[in-house]
C-alpha positions as CSV (number, residue, x, y, z in Angstrom):
1,X,10.1,4.4,-23.8
2,X,7.7,1.5,-23.7
3,X,7.7,1.4,-19.9
4,X,5.8,4.7,-19.8
5,X,2.5,4.3,-21.6
6,X,0.0,7.1,-22.1
7,X,-2.4,5.6,-19.5
8,X,0.4,5.4,-16.9
9,X,1.4,9.0,-17.7
10,X,-2.2,10.2,-17.4
11,X,-2.5,8.3,-14.1
12,X,0.6,10.0,-12.7
13,X,-0.7,13.5,-13.7
14,X,-4.1,12.6,-12.3
15,X,-2.6,11.5,-9.0
16,X,-0.1,14.3,-8.5
17,X,-1.1,17.1,-10.8
18,X,-4.8,17.3,-10.1
19,X,-6.1,16.2,-13.5
20,X,-5.0,14.2,-16.4
21,X,-4.7,17.2,-18.7
22,X,-2.7,19.3,-16.2
23,X,0.7,18.3,-17.6
24,X,2.3,21.6,-16.7
25,X,1.9,21.3,-12.9
26,X,5.2,21.2,-11.1
27,X,4.1,18.3,-8.9
28,X,3.1,16.2,-11.9
29,X,6.4,16.9,-13.7
30,X,8.4,15.9,-10.6
31,X,6.4,12.7,-10.2
32,X,6.9,11.8,-13.9
33,X,10.7,12.5,-13.7
34,X,10.8,10.3,-10.5
35,X,9.1,7.5,-12.4
36,X,11.5,7.8,-15.3
37,X,14.5,8.0,-12.9
38,X,13.5,4.8,-11.1
39,X,13.0,3.0,-14.3
40,X,16.4,4.0,-15.7
41,X,18.1,3.2,-12.5
42,X,16.9,-0.3,-12.8
43,X,18.2,-0.5,-16.3
44,X,21.6,0.8,-15.2
45,X,21.9,-1.8,-12.5
46,X,21.9,-4.5,-15.2
47,X,23.9,-2.5,-17.8
48,X,26.7,-0.8,-15.9
49,X,28.6,0.3,-19.0
50,X,25.7,2.2,-20.6
51,X,27.3,5.6,-20.2
52,X,25.0,7.5,-22.5
53,X,21.9,6.4,-20.5
54,X,23.8,7.4,-17.3
55,X,24.3,10.9,-18.7
56,X,20.6,11.1,-19.5
57,X,19.8,10.0,-15.9
58,X,22.1,12.7,-14.4
59,X,20.3,15.3,-16.6
60,X,16.9,14.1,-15.3
61,X,18.1,14.1,-11.7
62,X,19.3,17.7,-12.2
63,X,16.0,18.8,-13.7
64,X,14.0,17.2,-10.9
65,X,16.3,18.9,-8.4
66,X,15.6,22.3,-10.0
67,X,11.9,21.7,-10.0
68,X,12.0,20.6,-6.3
69,X,13.9,23.8,-5.5
70,X,11.3,25.9,-7.3
71,X,8.4,24.1,-5.5
72,X,10.1,24.6,-2.1
73,X,10.4,28.3,-2.7
74,X,6.8,28.7,-3.9
75,X,4.8,26.1,-1.9
76,X,6.6,24.7,1.0
77,X,3.7,22.6,2.3
78,X,3.1,21.1,-1.1
79,X,6.9,20.4,-1.4
80,X,6.9,18.5,1.9
81,X,3.8,16.6,1.0
82,X,5.2,15.6,-2.4
83,X,8.6,14.3,-1.2
84,X,6.8,12.4,1.5
85,X,4.4,10.8,-1.1
86,X,7.1,10.0,-3.6
87,X,9.6,8.8,-1.0
88,X,12.5,10.9,-2.0
89,X,14.9,13.0,0.1
90,X,15.5,11.2,3.4
């Protein structure tokens, strides 16, 4: 996973999770998964027969979906702000 350096990861958690060390925040985890999903999607556009990576991508999409459902139940305004900021869901 050379595409996701420690600095980039810390920047994602700082932007979405509040601080660099707040790696458990739901918003930060969703943002990190979104970054990984976008990167793997680009890989799969070039390598259409990479089925093991496709399975990993589907697992990440499912995990992000579950985290988004949890966030929408607990903090609806935060959920709406996050999907607007990340550009996911319509």
